[in-house]
N, C-alpha and C positions, 0 to 999 in steps of 0.2 A: 297440905297436900305433898305427895311425893314427886319425884323428878319425872316420872312417867304419866302424871296426871295432867288433864287439860283444864284450863281455866273457864273455858266456854265450850258448849257443844258446837260440833262442825256445823256450818250453816246448812247443810242439806237436812240435818236433824233439828237443829235450833229453830229454823224458820217454817218447820213442817206445821200443819194444823193442829196436830196433837202433841206439840212440843212441850207444853205445860204439864201433861201428864208423864212424859218421859223425864223431865227435870225432877219428878218426885221419886224416881228409882234411885236407891242408894248407891249401887255400883253398876257400871256399864262398861262392858268390855267391847272395844272398837277394833276393826281392822286397821292396820298401820297404812296400808295403801289407799283404801277407799274411805276410811272413816265410818264405815257401816256398823251398826250394832250387831254383835254375834251372840252376846248374852247380857242378861240383867240379873241382878242379885239384890234382895231386901235383907238389911241386917236387923235383926229383932233384938232387943234388949230387955223385953218383958220377962219377969221371973217365970210366968207360966210356959212360955215358949223355951226359954233356956232349960227348965227343968225336964222337958220332953226330949230335948237334944243331948244334954249332958247327963250321964247316969249318977 
């Protein structure tokens, strides 16, 4: 992990009822002040997805 990555989710997210689903998201962008999720991204490595994205 990079120097800006967290080892664990902030308690407000990590202890939420749906935290297990949130942990399955590849990349989460959090606000620095509140630790709230502002964006989530899935990283796909399958050839079919990559062939659609990369010409």
